[in-house]
A tleap script that builds the chain and sets N, CA, C and O, in Angstrom:
source leaprc.protein.ff14SB
mol = sequence {
  NMET VAL PRO VAL LEU PRO ARG GLU SER ARG
  SER LYS ILE PHE ASN PRO PHE PHE THR THR
  LYS GLU VAL GLY LYS GLY THR GLY GLN GLY
  LEU ALA ILE THR HIE ASP ILE VAL GLN ILE
  LYS HIE GLY GLY ARG ILE TRP PHE GLU THR
  GLN THR GLY LYS GLY THR THR PHE HIE VAL
  LEU LEU PRO GLY GLU ASP ARG SER GLY THR
  LYS THR LYS CLYS
}
set mol.1.N position { 115.595 86.441 73.122 }
set mol.1.CA position { 116.542 86.427 72.014 }
set mol.1.C position { 116.449 87.764 71.280 }
set mol.1.O position { 115.360 88.278 71.024 }
set mol.2.N position { 117.596 88.299 70.954 }
set mol.2.CA position { 117.676 89.528 70.169 }
set mol.2.C position { 117.578 89.146 68.705 }
set mol.2.O position { 118.237 88.198 68.278 }
set mol.3.N position { 116.767 89.860 67.915 }
set mol.3.CA position { 116.666 89.526 66.485 }
set mol.3.C position { 118.004 89.691 65.763 }
set mol.3.O position { 118.941 90.290 66.290 }
set mol.4.N position { 118.072 89.153 64.561 }
set mol.4.CA position { 119.272 89.288 63.731 }
set mol.4.C position { 119.510 90.777 63.450 }
set mol.4.O position { 118.588 91.512 63.098 }
set mol.5.N position { 120.768 91.202 63.614 }
set mol.5.CA position { 121.109 92.597 63.340 }
set mol.5.C position { 121.275 92.810 61.841 }
set mol.5.O position { 122.003 92.061 61.190 }
set mol.6.N position { 120.613 93.815 61.288 }
set mol.6.CA position { 120.810 94.113 59.871 }
set mol.6.C position { 122.277 94.441 59.594 }
set mol.6.O position { 122.946 95.061 60.421 }
set mol.7.N position { 122.760 94.033 58.453 }
set mol.7.CA position { 124.169 94.223 58.097 }
set mol.7.C position { 124.604 95.684 58.244 }
set mol.7.O position { 125.715 95.945 58.706 }
set mol.8.N position { 123.757 96.632 57.863 }
set mol.8.CA position { 124.117 98.052 57.921 }
set mol.8.C position { 124.177 98.586 59.355 }
set mol.8.O position { 124.706 99.675 59.576 }
set mol.9.N position { 123.655 97.858 60.316 }
set mol.9.CA position { 123.672 98.282 61.723 }
set mol.9.C position { 124.860 97.734 62.492 }
set mol.9.O position { 125.206 98.276 63.541 }
set mol.10.N position { 125.476 96.705 62.016 }
set mol.10.CA position { 126.494 95.974 62.785 }
set mol.10.C position { 127.699 96.814 63.164 }
set mol.10.O position { 128.217 96.667 64.271 }
set mol.11.N position { 128.157 97.679 62.294 }
set mol.11.CA position { 129.343 98.491 62.601 }
set mol.11.C position { 129.020 99.656 63.538 }
set mol.11.O position { 129.927 100.297 64.068 }
set mol.12.N position { 127.727 99.930 63.743 }
set mol.12.CA position { 127.319 101.066 64.568 }
set mol.12.C position { 126.721 100.655 65.907 }
set mol.12.O position { 126.358 101.516 66.708 }
set mol.13.N position { 126.614 99.370 66.159 }
set mol.13.CA position { 125.833 98.865 67.286 }
set mol.13.C position { 126.301 99.382 68.647 }
set mol.13.O position { 125.485 99.492 69.562 }
set mol.14.N position { 127.589 99.703 68.812 }
set mol.14.CA position { 128.087 100.195 70.094 }
set mol.14.C position { 128.214 101.721 70.131 }
set mol.14.O position { 128.729 102.272 71.104 }
set mol.15.N position { 127.751 102.406 69.083 }
set mol.15.CA position { 127.801 103.871 69.043 }
set mol.15.C position { 126.734 104.462 69.958 }
set mol.15.O position { 125.615 103.953 70.010 }
set mol.16.N position { 127.071 105.546 70.689 }
set mol.16.CA position { 126.067 106.208 71.521 }
set mol.16.C position { 124.886 106.694 70.681 }
set mol.16.O position { 125.067 107.230 69.588 }
set mol.17.N position { 123.693 106.503 71.199 }
set mol.17.CA position { 122.428 106.951 70.613 }
set mol.17.C position { 122.007 106.184 69.364 }
set mol.17.O position { 121.023 106.554 68.724 }
set mol.18.N position { 122.731 105.124 69.003 }
set mol.18.CA position { 122.295 104.291 67.875 }
set mol.18.C position { 121.326 103.241 68.400 }
set mol.18.O position { 121.609 102.567 69.390 }
set mol.19.N position { 120.193 103.106 67.740 }
set mol.19.CA position { 119.214 102.104 68.135 }
set mol.19.C position { 118.553 101.504 66.902 }
set mol.19.O position { 118.405 102.166 65.875 }
set mol.20.N position { 118.166 100.267 67.017 }
set mol.20.CA position { 117.416 99.604 65.949 }
set mol.20.C position { 115.937 99.555 66.306 }
set mol.20.O position { 115.123 99.040 65.540 }
set mol.21.N position { 115.597 100.093 67.467 }
set mol.21.CA position { 114.202 100.084 67.922 }
set mol.21.C position { 113.428 101.238 67.279 }
set mol.21.O position { 114.014 102.197 66.778 }
set mol.22.N position { 112.118 101.122 67.305 }
set mol.22.CA position { 111.277 102.180 66.756 }
set mol.22.C position { 111.359 103.420 67.643 }
set mol.22.O position { 111.756 103.338 68.805 }
set mol.23.N position { 110.981 104.556 67.088 }
set mol.23.CA position { 111.041 105.834 67.791 }
set mol.23.C position { 110.258 105.753 69.103 }
set mol.23.O position { 109.123 105.279 69.138 }
set mol.24.N position { 110.880 106.218 70.160 }
set mol.24.CA position { 110.245 106.221 71.471 }
set mol.24.C position { 110.432 104.938 72.267 }
set mol.24.O position { 109.988 104.863 73.412 }
set mol.25.N position { 111.073 103.932 71.696 }
set mol.25.CA position { 111.247 102.637 72.367 }
set mol.25.C position { 112.656 102.393 72.877 }
set mol.25.O position { 112.879 101.444 73.629 }
set mol.26.N position { 113.592 103.209 72.495 }
set mol.26.CA position { 114.965 103.004 72.956 }
set mol.26.C position { 115.777 104.275 72.826 }
set mol.26.O position { 115.490 105.120 71.977 }
set mol.27.N position { 116.795 104.413 73.669 }
set mol.27.CA position { 117.632 105.613 73.633 }
set mol.27.C position { 118.941 105.395 72.892 }
set mol.27.O position { 119.603 106.357 72.501 }
set mol.28.N position { 119.320 104.131 72.695 }
set mol.28.CA position { 120.583 103.844 72.035 }
set mol.28.C position { 121.777 104.035 72.939 }
set mol.28.O position { 122.895 104.212 72.453 }
set mol.29.N position { 121.568 104.005 74.246 }
set mol.29.CA position { 122.679 104.213 75.163 }
set mol.29.C position { 123.132 102.932 75.856 }
set mol.29.O position { 124.262 102.870 76.340 }
set mol.30.N position { 122.296 101.927 75.915 }
set mol.30.CA position { 122.604 100.707 76.663 }
set mol.30.C position { 123.877 100.015 76.223 }
set mol.30.O position { 124.749 99.758 77.053 }
set mol.31.N position { 124.011 99.705 74.948 }
set mol.31.CA position { 125.212 99.002 74.479 }
set mol.31.C position { 126.441 99.901 74.476 }
set mol.31.O position { 127.556 99.419 74.675 }
set mol.32.N position { 126.255 101.204 74.253 }
set mol.32.CA position { 127.387 102.137 74.300 }
set mol.32.C position { 127.949 102.214 75.721 }
set mol.32.O position { 129.166 102.211 75.909 }
set mol.33.N position { 127.072 102.282 76.712 }
set mol.33.CA position { 127.507 102.320 78.105 }
set mol.33.C position { 128.158 100.992 78.488 }
set mol.33.O position { 129.206 100.975 79.133 }
set mol.34.N position { 127.539 99.888 78.092 }
set mol.34.CA position { 128.097 98.564 78.380 }
set mol.34.C position { 129.479 98.420 77.762 }
set mol.34.O position { 130.394 97.914 78.412 }
set mol.35.N position { 129.645 98.852 76.529 }
set mol.35.CA position { 130.936 98.805 75.837 }
set mol.35.C position { 131.989 99.577 76.622 }
set mol.35.O position { 133.106 99.093 76.806 }
set mol.36.N position { 131.641 100.764 77.083 }
set mol.36.CA position { 132.579 101.590 77.854 }
set mol.36.C position { 132.980 100.893 79.150 }
set mol.36.O position { 134.161 100.853 79.495 }
set mol.37.N position { 132.014 100.350 79.859 }
set mol.37.CA position { 132.314 99.672 81.127 }
set mol.37.C position { 133.203 98.452 80.909 }
set mol.37.O position { 134.203 98.272 81.604 }
set mol.38.N position { 132.838 97.625 79.952 }
set mol.38.CA position { 133.570 96.371 79.727 }
set mol.38.C position { 134.965 96.626 79.166 }
set mol.38.O position { 135.947 96.115 79.705 }
set mol.39.N position { 135.067 97.403 78.100 }
set mol.39.CA position { 136.350 97.547 77.411 }
set mol.39.C position { 137.238 98.643 77.985 }
set mol.39.O position { 138.431 98.424 78.194 }
set mol.40.N position { 136.680 99.802 78.239 }
set mol.40.CA position { 137.503 100.928 78.686 }
set mol.40.C position { 137.818 100.812 80.180 }
set mol.40.O position { 138.975 100.939 80.581 }
set mol.41.N position { 136.817 100.577 80.985 }
set mol.41.CA position { 137.019 100.573 82.440 }
set mol.41.C position { 137.644 99.275 82.971 }
set mol.41.O position { 138.383 99.297 83.955 }
set mol.42.N position { 137.346 98.149 82.316 }
set mol.42.CA position { 137.820 96.874 82.845 }
set mol.42.C position { 138.777 96.116 81.926 }
set mol.42.O position { 139.251 95.041 82.293 }
set mol.43.N position { 139.070 96.648 80.744 }
set mol.43.CA position { 140.012 95.998 79.834 }
set mol.43.C position { 139.511 94.685 79.271 }
set mol.43.O position { 140.302 93.820 78.895 }
set mol.44.N position { 138.201 94.536 79.213 }
set mol.44.CA position { 137.602 93.309 78.685 }
set mol.44.C position { 137.226 93.440 77.219 }
set mol.44.O position { 137.702 94.328 76.511 }
set mol.45.N position { 136.377 92.549 76.789 }
set mol.45.CA position { 135.913 92.530 75.395 }
set mol.45.C position { 134.420 92.295 75.376 }
set mol.45.O position { 133.901 91.532 76.190 }
set mol.46.N position { 133.722 92.943 74.455 }
set mol.46.CA position { 132.323 92.659 74.193 }
set mol.46.C position { 132.166 92.545 72.681 }
set mol.46.O position { 132.672 93.382 71.934 }
set mol.47.N position { 131.467 91.514 72.236 }
set mol.47.CA position { 131.230 91.313 70.810 }
set mol.47.C position { 129.928 90.553 70.642 }
set mol.47.O position { 129.329 90.087 71.611 }
set mol.48.N position { 129.507 90.437 69.400 }
set mol.48.CA position { 128.252 89.743 69.133 }
set mol.48.C position { 128.399 88.814 67.947 }
set mol.48.O position { 129.272 88.985 67.097 }
set mol.49.N position { 127.523 87.827 67.913 }
set mol.49.CA position { 127.378 86.936 66.765 }
set mol.49.C position { 125.915 87.006 66.375 }
set mol.49.O position { 125.040 86.956 67.240 }
set mol.50.N position { 125.638 87.121 65.093 }
set mol.50.CA position { 124.263 87.208 64.626 }
set mol.50.C position { 124.068 86.227 63.485 }
set mol.50.O position { 124.902 86.128 62.585 }
set mol.51.N position { 122.964 85.507 63.532 }
set mol.51.CA position { 122.721 84.468 62.543 }
set mol.51.C position { 121.225 84.382 62.241 }
set mol.51.O position { 120.399 84.319 63.152 }
set mol.52.N position { 120.896 84.379 60.976 }
set mol.52.CA position { 119.509 84.251 60.544 }
set mol.52.C position { 118.910 82.977 61.113 }
set mol.52.O position { 119.521 81.910 61.047 }
set mol.53.N position { 117.722 83.091 61.666 }
set mol.53.CA position { 117.031 81.949 62.237 }
set mol.53.C position { 117.410 81.646 63.676 }
set mol.53.O position { 116.728 80.878 64.354 }
set mol.54.N position { 118.504 82.253 64.146 }
set mol.54.CA position { 118.951 82.018 65.523 }
set mol.54.C position { 118.980 83.289 66.349 }
set mol.54.O position { 118.913 83.222 67.576 }
set mol.55.N position { 119.080 84.451 65.708 }
set mol.55.CA position { 119.124 85.714 66.433 }
set mol.55.C position { 120.539 86.180 66.693 }
set mol.55.O position { 121.483 85.769 66.017 }
set mol.56.N position { 120.672 87.053 67.692 }
set mol.56.CA position { 121.954 87.665 68.018 }
set mol.56.C position { 122.320 87.344 69.458 }
set mol.56.O position { 121.486 87.428 70.360 }
set mol.57.N position { 123.567 86.979 69.659 }
set mol.57.CA position { 124.081 86.693 70.991 }
set mol.57.C position { 125.231 87.645 71.273 }
set mol.57.O position { 126.141 87.786 70.456 }
set mol.58.N position { 125.193 88.301 72.433 }
set mol.58.CA position { 126.279 89.173 72.865 }
set mol.58.C position { 127.144 88.407 73.862 }
set mol.58.O position { 126.633 87.693 74.725 }
set mol.59.N position { 128.456 88.564 73.732 }
set mol.59.CA position { 129.425 87.905 74.598 }
set mol.59.C position { 130.220 88.976 75.347 }
set mol.59.O position { 130.571 90.012 74.782 }
set mol.60.N position { 130.494 88.713 76.612 }
set mol.60.CA position { 131.319 89.613 77.426 }
set mol.60.C position { 132.440 88.786 78.041 }
set mol.60.O position { 132.200 87.738 78.641 }
set mol.61.N position { 133.661 89.270 77.885 }
set mol.61.CA position { 134.831 88.622 78.454 }
set mol.61.C position { 135.532 89.644 79.345 }
set mol.61.O position { 135.951 90.703 78.877 }
set mol.62.N position { 135.656 89.319 80.629 }
set mol.62.CA position { 136.313 90.216 81.572 }
set mol.62.C position { 137.605 89.573 82.067 }
set mol.62.O position { 137.664 88.357 82.245 }
set mol.63.N position { 138.644 90.386 82.291 }
set mol.63.CA position { 139.905 89.823 82.781 }
set mol.63.C position { 139.729 89.271 84.192 }
set mol.63.O position { 138.880 89.737 84.952 }
set mol.64.N position { 140.529 88.290 84.525 }
set mol.64.CA position { 140.437 87.646 85.824 }
set mol.64.C position { 141.301 88.294 86.885 }
set mol.64.O position { 141.502 87.706 87.947 }
set mol.65.N position { 141.816 89.477 86.637 }
set mol.65.CA position { 142.664 90.148 87.615 }
set mol.65.C position { 142.105 91.527 87.916 }
set mol.65.O position { 141.337 92.076 87.125 }
set mol.66.N position { 142.482 92.080 89.041 }
set mol.66.CA position { 142.056 93.420 89.417 }
set mol.66.C position { 142.872 94.433 88.620 }
set mol.66.O position { 144.098 94.465 88.724 }
set mol.67.N position { 142.195 95.260 87.825 }
set mol.67.CA position { 142.893 96.262 87.028 }
set mol.67.C position { 142.517 97.672 87.456 }
set mol.67.O position { 142.710 98.628 86.704 }
set mol.68.N position { 141.978 97.801 88.673 }
set mol.68.CA position { 141.517 99.100 89.141 }
set mol.68.C position { 142.656 99.995 89.605 }
set mol.68.O position { 142.496 101.212 89.694 }
set mol.69.N position { 143.816 99.392 89.904 }
set mol.69.CA position { 144.936 100.176 90.385 }
set mol.69.C position { 144.966 100.347 91.888 }
set mol.69.O position { 145.911 100.918 92.432 }
set mol.70.N position { 143.929 99.851 92.570 }
set mol.70.CA position { 143.915 99.951 94.023 }
set mol.70.C position { 144.545 98.712 94.631 }
set mol.70.O position { 144.398 97.604 94.114 }
set mol.71.N position { 145.237 98.911 95.720 }
set mol.71.CA position { 145.886 97.793 96.407 }
set mol.71.C position { 144.877 97.103 97.305 }
set mol.71.O position { 144.085 97.758 97.982 }
set mol.72.N position { 144.908 95.796 97.309 }
set mol.72.CA position { 144.013 95.051 98.163 }
set mol.72.C position { 144.751 94.611 99.419 }
set mol.72.O position { 145.946 94.314 99.392 }
set mol.73.N position { 144.005 94.576 100.523 }
set mol.73.CA position { 144.605 94.116 101.785 }
set mol.73.C position { 144.662 92.600 101.795 }
set mol.73.O position { 143.747 91.930 101.316 }
set mol.74.N position { 145.739 92.067 102.342 }
set mol.74.CA position { 145.883 90.601 102.431 }
set mol.74.C position { 145.771 90.159 103.860 }
set mol.74.O position { 145.864 88.966 104.147 }
savepdb mol mol.pdb
quit
């Protein structure tokens, strides 16, 4: 379980190089890269819900169709 995100971090959570981890424990690139893959490359959505006593849950929604632009053989 991911801990509750501090209110001041929530708007920055998908920014490159932003991390809530201590120095030397994280690069801040994981969620930024994930955001790019899900939303920009695949037209999906990524969001989170955070609640005291329960932690933070990240949700990923991907479209059910091929959006790559390549034709598939039938």
